[in-house]
Structure formats: structure tokens, C-alpha cells
N, C-alpha and C positions, 0 to 999 in steps of 0.2 A: 697713642698720643699724638696728635698733631702740634707741632711748634709753631706759634704764631708771632709773627714780627710787628711790634708797634701797634698791637691792637689792645684789648681789653676794654677794652672800651671801658534742807529737804524733809520733806515729810516722810515718815517711816511707814512702809507697808511691808508685810510678810505674805509671801504666798509660793506658789510652786509652778515651775514651768517645766516642760520636758526637755530632755537633752538635745544636741545639735542633731540635725537631719539635713541631708543634703537636697536641694533642688535645682531645677534650671530656671535662671532668671534672666529677663530681658535687660539689655544694656540700659542703663540710666541715660539721661538727655545729654549728659556730657560725653557720652562715648566711650567710657572707660569701663573696664570689666570690674563688677562687684567682687570685693573680697569674698573667698568661701565662707568665711564666719558670718557675713552679712546675708549671704544667700540663705544659709542655714537657719539664722534668725527669723528671715521672713516667711520661712515655712511654719513658724511657731507664733506668729504674732497673735492669733486668735486666742491662744491658751495664755498669753501675757496679759492680753486686754482683760480677759475674764478674771485674772488673778489680781489684776489693779482695780477691778470693779469698775471699769469705764461704762459710761452711759450707753444706751443703746444706739445703734447707728454709727458709733466711732469705731473706726480700725486703726491699727498702727502699721506703719511701714518703716522697717529699720533703715537707718542711714549710715551708721557707723558704729564701730566697736573700739574701745580702748580697754587694754588688759594689763593688769598687774601681774608680777611674777608669782604671787601666790594664788593666782586662779580669779581674784576678783575681776569682774568686767563691768564696764560702764556703757551701756547701750544707748545710743541716741536714737530716737524715734521721731517720725512726723506722724501726723493725725489726718484722717479723713472722715468726714461726717456725710453719712448718706451718698457716699461715692463722690463728695465733692472735697477737693483739698482745703485743708486748714492752714492758712497763714498765721502762725504764731501759735499753733498747736503742739509744737514738739514738747518732749520730755526726755528725762535721762533715767533710765533703771539701773542701779546697782544691784549687782548679783553675783553670788558666789557659788558655784554648782548649780543646782536646780531651785535655790532658794532666793528670792528677793529681799534684799537687805534695805532698800530705800528707793524712793522715787523722787525726782525734782520735776516739777511742772513749770513751763515757760509762764512766768508772771502769776505763778500760783494756781492756774485755771485748772482744775480737774476736770471740769466739763467743757466742752466747746461747742455743743450744739445751739442751733437756732430753731425757732418756733415753726419757720416755714422756709422752704427751699424755693419758693415761687416768687420771682422778682417783681417788684412794681415797675422798674425801669427798664426800657428795652435795651437790648445788647447794642443795637444802633446808636443810641443815646449816649451809652457808657464809650463806646468807641470813639464818638465825637469828642466827648469831653476830655478823654485821654489825649487824642491827637492835639487839641488845641493846647493842652497844658505842657506838651513835650517841648513846643517852641523850636521845632525843626521839621524839615520835610521828611515825612516818613516813607520808606520804601515799603514797609510791612505794618499792619496794625491789626491784631489779633486778641480776641478777648474771650474768657470762660468764667463761668459762676465759680465762686469759692466761698468759704466761710472766713472772714477776715477777723482774728482774734489777737491781734499783735499790739494794740493799744489800750483796749478797753473791754467793754462786753462784746462777746462775738455778734457780728451782723452778717447778714448775706451781702456779698459784694461781687463785683467784676474785678478780675485781674486782666488788665489789659497790657500787652506786651508791644511796644511801639519800637520799630527798628529803623534807623537811619544814620545819617551823618550830620553832625552839629556844624555852625558856621565856621568853627575853627579847624575842621577836618577830623575832629576827634569821632569815631564811631559811637553809637549809643544803641543800647538795647534796654529801653526804659520800661520797668514794670509800675503800672499806675494802678491803684486800688479804688475803685469808685464804688461808693455805696449804693446797693440795688434797690433801695427805697428813696432815698433824697437825692441820689446824683451828686452827692459831695465826694471830693477827692480826700480819701482817708490818709494816704501816704503815698510816697513814690520811692523807688530805688533802682538804680542803674546798674546793670550787671556789669558794665565797664567802669571800673573805679580808676579814676584819673590821677595820675602823679607826674613827676618829672625826673629827669635824670640825664647825665652825660658821661659816657664811660671812656673817653679817649685818653684815660690817664692810668690805666692798669698796667702798662708797659707790655713786654713780651709774655705771653701766657700760653699755657697748654690747654687744648681743647679735645674732647673725646671725638674722634670720627671713625668711619669703617670704610670697607670697600676701596674704591679706587676713584676718588675719595668723595665721600659723602659726609655732611653735617648730621651724622646720626652716631649716637653713642650707646653700643650694646652693654656696656658696663654700668650704665645708669638707667635701666628699664627701657632703653630705646629712646631717650630725649633726642628730639631732632628738630632742625632749624629750617624753616621754609621761607622763600621770598615771594610775597604777595605780587610782585611786579606791578606796583602802582595801585592796586585794588585795596580797599579797606575791610574785605570779607573773603570768605573762600579757604581752600586748604593751602594754595600756594605750592611752589615747586622746591624741593629740598635742594638747599645750596650743594654745589659740587666744585671740585677743584683738581687741576691736573697734578700738581705737585704736593698737596696737603700742607701749603704755607698759605694762610688765608689773611686777605685784608692788607692794608698798609697804614691803618692808624688814622685815615683821613676819609672824607666823604667822596674822593675821587674813585674809591672801590666799593661797589654795593655789599662786599663780603664784610667790610668792616663792621656794618651794624648787625650783620649776622653773627660775628664773632662775639660782639657784645651780648646779645641775647642768649646766644649758646653757653658762653662763659657763665653768665649768671645763673642760667637753669642748673649747670653743672655744679657750681659752688653751692646753690641752694639744696640740691639734692644731697650733696655731701654732709652739710650741716645737719639737716634732719635725720639723716641716716646714723651718722656718727654720734650725735649728741642725744637724740631723742628715739632712735631706733625706728624712725618712721621711713618707709620705702615709698617715695614720691607723694604728691599732692594728697592723692586719695588712699595712701597706704596700702596700695595694691600691688606694687611692685612695677607699675607701669609708668614709664617716663611722660614728659609733656612734649607737647609740640609748640615749638616758639615761632610765631609768625611775624615777619618784618614787613612793615608798610614804609616804602621809601618814597615819600612825597616831596613836593617841591619846598613845603615850608619847614618840614622836619621829618624826623624818622619815629615811627611807632614800633613797639614791639608787644605783643600780647601772646597769652599762653591759653591754649584749650583746656576748658574745664574751669578756668577761672575768670577769662574774658576781661583781662585788664589791658590797659594801653596807657601811654604816657608820651608826652611831646609838648613844646611850648607853643606850637603855632604862631610864633611870632617871626617868622621868615629866617629862623635859625637853622639852616640846612645842615645838620650834623647828627650822629647818632646820640640818642637821649637814653644811655642805659649805663647807670654806674652800678657797682656791686650792691650797695645798700638798696637802691631802687630795685634791682632785679629780685633780690631778696624779698623786699617790701611786696612787690606785685604777685610774687608767686606764693606769698604766705596769705594773700586774701583767698586763695583756693584752699589753703589748708582750714582757715577759718570756715569757708564754705562747707567743708567736708566734716567738719566737728560741731562747734557751737552754732555755726550759720547765723551768726550776729547780724541783725537788721542794720541798714545803713541810715537810721534815723534815730533820734532820741539818744539816750545814754549808750545804747548798744551800738549807734553809729560810730561814736568816738572810741568805744572799745574796740570796733572792728578795724578803725584805721591805726589807732596805736599800736595794736597787735602786730599789724604789718611794719610799723616804725620798729617796734621791739626786735622782731626776728630778722628784719632786714639789717639793723645795727648788728645783731648776733652773727649773721652771715659775713658782713664786713670784717668783724673781729677774727673770726674763724678763718676766713680767706688768707690773713696775714700777708697781704700783698704789699710790699714796700712802697709801690706808687700809689697807693690808695689805702693808707692804714686805718686802722679802726678809730671811730670816735663816735661822740653822740650828737652828730650833726645830721640832718637828713638833706640829701641833694648837694652836698657842699661844693662838688666839683663843677657844677653848672652855670654858676653866676645868673641865675634865672631873674634876679633882681637887678641886674646890671650893676651893682656896687660891691660885688665879692661876697654877699651874704648867702648862707644857705637858705633851703626852703623852710626847715623847722629846726629848732633848739630842744633837745630833750632835758638839757640842764635848766633852763629857763625858758620855758615855751613862749611866753609873752614877749621874749624879744623880738618875734615877728610881726608884734603889733596888733594880732588878731587871736592868736591862742590863748587859752586859758591855763594859768599855773595851777590853780586851786580848784577843787570841786566845789559847785554850788547847784542849787536848782536851777540856776540860769543855763548850765552848761548843755542840758538835754535838748534845748532849742537851737543850739548852733550847728554850723556845719561840721560834718564829721572830721574833716582836716584841722579844725580848731578845737572842738570839744575832745579831741585825742590829746590835747595837751596835759591834763591832770594825770593820766595813766603813764604817759612818757616821763613825765616829772618823777612818778612813783618809781618807774623803772631805773632812772638815773640815780635817785637817791638811795634805792635798795643796792644798787650795783657799787655806786662811788661815794655816797654819803654827802654831807654838806661840806661847805668850804670851797676852796680854789686849788685846782691842780691841772697840769699839762697831761692832755691825753691825745695820742695820735698828732703831736705837734701843735695842738690847740689848746688854748686855755679855757678850761670850763669852771664856772663858779655856780654854786647853787645854794639857795636857802629853803628852809622849810617854811610852810605857810603858817604853822603854829609856832614858829620861832625856836622849835627845839634844835638840837644838835643830833644829827642821825649818823650812826655807826653803820658802815656798809657791811652787807653779807657777801658781795661779789657778783659780777655779772652772770657768771654760770649758774650759781644758785637761783638768781632772779629769774633768768631765762627759763630753767627747769621748773620752778615753782608756776610761772605764767603759763607755760606748755601744759602742765597737769591740770590747771585752773581751766584753760580753754577746752581741753579734751574730756574732762570728767566732771566739771562744775557748772559751766556756763550754757545758757540755752539763749534763744534767738533775740529775746527782749530783756535780756539781764541788764542790770543798772550797775553804776559805780559802786552801790551799797552791796549788790550780789558779788561783785568783783572781789571787794574786801573780804567778804565771807568766804568765797571760794578760794581765795589766795592763801588766807590764814589756815583754813582747813588742808590745802595741799601741802603747805609748809609742814604741818603737824604730822601728815601722812609720809613726807619724805624724810623729815628730819628729827621729829619728836616735838611734843608741845612745850618742853621747856628749853629747846635748843635756841642757841643764839640767831640760827637762822629764822625760825619762827618769829621771835621777837623783832628782829630786823625788818622782815616782811611787814609785820603788824605796824611798827614804828613809820615806816615810810608811808603806809596808807594814812595814818594820822597826820602826817606831815603834809600832806595834799587835802586835807579837810574832810576826807570821808568819815561820816559819823561811825561810831562804834556800834556792832550788832550783836548778835548771840555769839559768834566766834571770838575766841581770845586764846592767847599763848599763855603757858603757865600751867601750873597744877592747881590753882585755886578752884574750889567747887562751889563756894558760896560767894556772890559778889560782894564787894567792899561796901561798908556803910555808905549810904546816899546814893548808891547807884541805881539807875532806873532798872528794874527787873522785867519790864516789858521788852519784848524782842520786837525789832521792827516797828517802833513806836508810832513812826509817822506814816506808816503805810508804803513807804517809798520803794520798798522791794516787791510791791504788790501784795498778793496775798501769803507770802512767806511768814511761816509762825503763827497765821491765824487761820481760824476754821469758821465755817457758818455758810451762809447763802452764796452761792456763785454769782459773782458780779458786783457784789456790795462792795469791795474795795475797787476803786478806779481813779483814773485821771481825767475823766471827762471835764471838758472845758465849761460845761454846764453849770457846774457848782465849783467855786473856787476852793482850794486847799487853803489851810491857814499857813502852812510852811510847805515848800516843795510843790508838787504837783499831784501827789496822790492822797486819798482820804477814804474814809468810810462812809457811803452814802446809803442810809437806811430809809426806806419807804420812798415817797414821791411818786407813787404809781397811781393815785386816784381811784384805787378800788380795794375791795377787801383783801388783804394780805399780811402776812407776817415774814419778817426778815430778821436775821441775826449775824452777830460776829463776835468770835470770843478767842481767849488764849488761855493756855494753862500756864500758871505761874507758881513758882515755890517761894513762900514767904519765909525767910531766915527765922529759926526758932530763937536766935538770940536778940531779935529785935526788940526795942521797947516801944516802938510806935511804927506804924506802916499806915501810908495813905494812897488813895487811888485819885488820881486827878486826870481830867481830859479837856479839850476844848470842842464845844459844840456851836453849830449855827442852825437856826430852825427857820425856815419860811414855810408859809402855809397860804393856800386858797380858801380855808374856811373862814366864814365871815362873821359868825356868831360869836360874840366877845366873851361869853362866861360858859360855854359848853365844851367839855373835853371830848373830842373825836378821835384823835389820833396821838398815840404815845409811843414813848421809847423808855424802856426800863433798864436801869443800871443794876445787874445782878452779879452775885457771886454763887457759884455752885460749889459745893463742898461734900463730895460723895453722892449720897442721894437727896441731900438737902440743898434748896435753891433759895437764897435769900435775896430780896430786893432792896436794894441800898436807897434808892430814889426813882421817882417817875417824872419824866418831863413830857409836855404835850403842846398841842398847837397853841394853847394859851401862853407859852414861853417863848413865842416866836421872837427873833432877833435879826438885825440887819447885819450884825458883825459877830465873830466868835466870842464866846463867854466860857471862863474856865470854871468847872465844877470839881469840887474835892469831896471825898468821902473817906472815913476811917475804916481800914481793914486790919487793924491791929489785932482783932480777935481771931485771926487766921494765921498767926505766927507759928511756924513749926509745920504748916500744912501745904500740900500743893492743891491748888483751887483753880477754877476756871473763872476769869473775869468775863462778863458777858454783856453785851448790849443788844436788846431785843426790841425791834420796832414793829407797831400793829397799827394798820390803818382800816378806816371803815370803807364803806361801798363807795364814797365819791368824795370828791375834792382833795387833791393833794396835800400831804405835809411832809416835807423832807427834813429829816435829822442828819446832819453832816458831821462827823466826828473826826478829830485830828489830834495829833500829839498827846497819845497816852502815855501815862507814867504810872509805875507802883514804886514807890520809894519807901524803904524800911530803914531806921535809923536805931 
């Protein structure tokens, strides 16, 4: 160890797959070796796909595996369709031994195929659209056909990767998804996640080196740090030194920034290894290469496999790497290797907050007296010029832009601000409501619902979130999914009746994430007056619902009553039938039970007295199907209307509530349903 002076700068499916088998696998794009378990799993994906009953043309590609001590495995898969990558087609298979115990599909999409893989838009046109939307001069602009299933019904699209440098000198590797029919930009995601930091405050620290002397750490998988010598890309040259004393804590030494990056990588490796049993970003025992760009305006550091960078671009020529920021940036790589959360929508906020959570956990774990743990992000840099940090976890809105509480508006915000509610959750779960001094800083937090939250502790909250990230979330997960996943993770780790589970649940209620199916405690029957419908507003996609693929959507073409998702039946303008339904247990003790929902109907049918298109409200009880009511094109409305039906006759039974839409051969009618409830009293 070198001494450094003044540096620091689900749906359930049962099936069978064969046991493990070895194969030789190519290196993934990151250049890291696949863990042996992933290699073995990729030899068996055809059997797994068959066991899951995936549609023709769909193939699985294993991305990562999380394993419990009892042998239960959670395997993250991506999908291809007819040889095309499917963005948003990922899923998690829960398995023990050779038996599949459950599967979680991203956004509930079991099938991700498209009718045709022949584009109407030329690749050249897609490249041009992406280059214009990048808003920087591209050094490379390449595209390929994919299936885009990340935000709605799967569509054929181009994924265009535009590489270049932004005006503030920040490198960019921008992925733009362009509809291969309309040419519309569907989404954008930059590989380089931008943050800020300044780590000339950690005092004298020890870093792992080797040889005589290089910034390479064999004890941590070969973590090594290179100097890009003014470039913004490439491998760089590994830092070397004559006496193993590196940097001087100022920008007069190029090594100072290298120490920052290397020290941060070291601390992050140690945290994940010691706390979560994870060996490196990709859990393959291989260290990261930290690359330092020492420019005129600022210093960047970014890590292979994660492609993070940070700097303020404001003429501040100083190393911008603090402990929490280093942990934050490298944790983006852990997210990429596990849930692979999108960087847009709710998932974007969850992605960014995950890095804040683990960056904070790394800072506490480091126990550095010069930079003690707190719940402020980038507090050492004075990026705002007034001594304030970049973000506050105890009250995110103190920065003037982040959200304290979840609402449907959060999904449309920049991920750095939509991260606020989950940051707030982590603080409340860790420290509770009220005021206290932590790391020499006064923190004060209140719950969005006015409740008093009793903390379960930072270590518990971090372990619950790590399990949620690695075993429950997929690329398009929402805040509702996060609540479901965290409560179920807490149950698995600590028990359903534990104080830890109840504290995790209370903290999600405290940031206004609505309750779903998951709950702590031993109650088997919902309390009187509770909504028995799970995912009633469809905001978790197709979770808990079955029926026609693509009916549950957040398409902007039809507004939701609340949130952004709804069930959109028909609207095809051709002969077709679509349905959506959910199994519900109606309590035997109920004296009354009613089914309610909100519906909006628009139609192109012009004859005022003839029924052409219908939606039926049905209850399926065993082999008996009863139609409670029928609505048609004659019931068209310009706004949502609530409908209510009695279902008291089904008390003591488990039935399926179903909506079935049917359309004739021409002229569309759209039946849009939202906010379904079944209440028993």
C-alpha cells in the first residue's frame, strides 16, 4: 500500500431448465470477462426460453446472476427478436435448482415481437435525425436496427450511437432511438452519466499500487488508473512514480487527480465486496480502469465498463473527485450490470438515485475524518458558488429542482431531479424524520404524508436496495415497482413481520408512492375498504394484469385519467378482440363488494343509433363467465366517466375481473380504462 501525502482528493411460471454447462463466450462490449455462471447460462438460453413459452423469434441472452445462500438464483436476461436486439425486452428468472419459480418481465411485456423487421425509414435518415438531436459535433455516428420496447408497444427502430465532445468538453456517447417508420425520436440515453465532485479534502490516504511503482492494485482485481494526457478517449498510460508517494493535493501535480480516481475506485471496490459480497462492477473479480482527463478547465475521471465522467466545465482547474462522487459514478456500472435501468422516465430517477445511495454508503464506509459520511452529494466542491452541495438526500427540493415526493410528474423530469424521491426514501429509512447532526452537518427531514418515520438504519436500507436492484428491477422499472421490490426484498432478508420490513414500507409511503400488492405483516386478507385490485392505475405496466399484449400503455395518443399508464382496448379500425383482466379474491366476510373503474370512449363511428364496437365488463368464476355490463360506441365521451357494478355475489371466491373489447371491420372505437377498484366492506 502506497502512502499518499495531502491527496484523496412477478408473474409465476413453472418449468425446467438443464443444469450448468460450460461454454466459451466472446467478451462483451465492455471488455470484461463474463463470469463463468453467465457463460454457462448462455449455453442454456434456448431451454429457458422454451420453458417460459416465449414467442417465436425471441431469444435470450444472459446478462448477470444474483444468488442467495440457499441456491436460489435471479438471472437477468436481455432478448433478441429475429436477430435484432430488443431494447426494453429484459426479464428476470427466479430459479432454484432446475425449476423456474417465477419470472418478472420488464413493463410486464411477455412478448416483444413486431409484425415486420423491414424499415420504412432509411438508415441514413435515422443517422441524420440522431446527429441533429445530439447538438454536438460528432466524431462517430453509427446505427443499427433494433426493436424498441422500453416505453410502449414494441416498434421497429434504429439505435444510433453518436460519439463526440460537448461544448463544455464533456465526452458523450449518445444513444438515440429513432422510429423506423415515422422517424420520431423515441428516447435518448447517454452512456456517459455526468456528475460533479472535488476530492482535495480526504487528507493523506493509502492506495493500492504494484511494481516499481504503478497505479495498479492487484488486491482489488487489478484496479488501475491511467492518464489520458489531454485526450478525452482511448486507453491512456498507467500512472507511474519513482518513490510510491503520489501527488501533492494540488493541481500542480498531475498525479493528484490520479490519486483521487484510484482512491475512489479502491473504496468502492471494498464497499461492494465487504458489504454485499460483490467482486467489482461486473461481479467477475476484475478491477476497473480509471481514466483521467486533465484538461484546461477541469479534470475528468471515468471508468471502463461504466463510461462515467464528471467536471464542472467552469474554468475550475482542479480534481473533481470526492469519495461520494467516485462511489456514485462507479455504481452506475453496477446498475448497468444488474437492473440496467433506463436513463429516462421513472427508471432514470431510480438509476441516478441508486448511485447517490451507494455513493453515500461508500462515503460512510470509508470513515475518512477529512470527509465524514453525510447525506449530501458533492458537498466538498462548492459547485454553486455559495457553499451548498449538489443534492440533499434529507430534503431533495432544497436544491430548487429536485422532487421530495413521488407523483406522475416525476417521470418527465431530468434523472438528476427525479432521483429526489428515492433519495428521500433512503434518508427516511436510514435516519427517520426530525432533525439530527450527521457528519457535522444538520439534517432535517419530514414525510410527504405527515407521518413520523422510525428509521431502520443505513446498513439495512442499503442492503434492501442492493437486493432490490439485483433481483427485482428491470430496465423500465417505476417507483411503484421500486416499492414492491423493496418490500419483498425486506421480507426475504428480515421477515414479513420485522421492524425492518415495516420501516422500509413506511418510508415509501412517506414519499407518496402508492401501495401495491406487497405489504409487510402477516395479514392474509386486506382490511375493510381496501382496494383489492393490484396495480389499479396500470402505472407498473402489465404487472398483475393478464390479457392482450400492448393493451396497457403510456402512449401519449390517449390520456390517462391519472399517472401516465392506462388500458387502451381497441382503436384498431378493423375486426379484432382484445382483453385485460386480473384475478381477485373477494373476502368471505364482506357484506358488500363493488367493482368501479373510469372509462373514456372515443369513436369514428358516425351512425348515432347502431352498436358497432363494444367493451364488456365480465367476471369469470371457474367455468362461468358473467357480463356485468356492456358499453359501446354509443357511449362515447370527451372525458373519463366512472362506472360501478356490484360483485357482492362473489364473496368468498377468487374470480377474474375482465374487460373485453370487440371491434367490427372498420372505423375505430377506443375504450380507455383507468383507476380500477374492487372494494369489499
